[in-house]
N, C-alpha and C positions, 0 to 999 in steps of 0.2 A: 683322356676325353671323357667328359661329362655326359654318361647313362642315364642319370637321373632322372631328368624331361622322361627318355622312350619308356623306361621304367614306371613314370606314374600314367604318361598317356593309355601304354598298356597294360595294366591293371583294372581287374574288373571294378571301375569305379561307376560304371554307368547308372544303376539304381540307385546311385548317392547322386549324382547330377541331376537326372528327373526329380529326386527330389528335390534339391535348390530352386531349379525352375521352374515346379509349380508353387511352391513354394513363395518365389518372390512373384509369379504373376497374381497369386494368392492378395498378397498383401497389397499387391497396386490397382489389382481391381475394388478392395475395400477400399482406398484410400480416394478411387476415383469415386465411387457412391457417397462415401461420408462426402466429398464436394459438392454432389450434386444436390444429394440431401438438405446441405447447409444452404444453397442456393432457392431449393425451393421453399424452405421457411423462411428465407429471409424475402420473398416474394410476395408470403402470405401477412407479412404484419404491415400494421398503419402508414404508412407514409410519414416522414419525419414534417414537423410544422417548418412553415417558411419564417423566416426572422418578422414578416409583418403580422404573424398569428401567434408569433410567442405574448405572453402575458408580460404587462407593465403595470408601472406602478401610478398610480391617481397622481395628477399635477399637484394637489392639495396637500398631497402628503409634505411633501418638504425634503429639504434634503437628510438625506441619513447619515452620520456623521457614525467615527470612532468615537468609543467610549473607552479612557485612560483612565485606572484609576490604583491607588496602592492598595494592595492586599495584605494581610497578616496573615499567620497558619490561626485555625481556630484548635482550642486546644480540647481537648479529649474531654468528655464530662465525667465524673468520678460516679459510678452507679450506687456504689454503697453495697452492693453483694459483691462485689469481689472482680466479676468476668462482665463485661460489656460483651452486648449484642449488637449485630448491625440494627434494631430500631431503638437504640439509644447514642444513636452518633449525629450529627445536626447535616442533613443534605448535603452541604457543600465542603469543603475541607479546610476553605477559608473563608475569610468575614473581611468588610472593609475597613482599613485603617484608621482609626480618629485621625492623624494628620497626614492629609494626603498631598506633602511637599513629598516630592521625588529626592532620593539621596542621590548627591553626586560626587564625584570625585575630589578628594586634594588634589591641589595643585601641588606636582609635583612627586605621585602616585603612578606608578607602573598601571594602574587600574589592574584588570585582570588578567594579565598577559606579564610576563616578561620575571625578572629575577628580582622585583622591586627598586632595582633600581631608579637613579632619578631620570625622569620622565624628560620627553621633548618638548 
């Protein structure tokens, strides 16, 4: 016969059970308070604009397209003092390439995937 349940039930664990019950109720109460506070803050925020109120581009602006260009890495300038600091560097890490022709894959190569075997 398994008496461990009876021993656990008859032991003096009343204060521990009360502590767990009070702690659980406290956590549940804090969660309910946090949700109600979030709802109150949300109600005070200004309403979202409708689709008709969204800003639009003027018709005279024309279509805005994607710009594609080939860029090359910008070499780090020599300062002559031995150590380059942030103000010695250019604003961008790359510059437009003189030749704007995009590199193409050779026929029969695998490109960037595979083991370099014959391509399909």
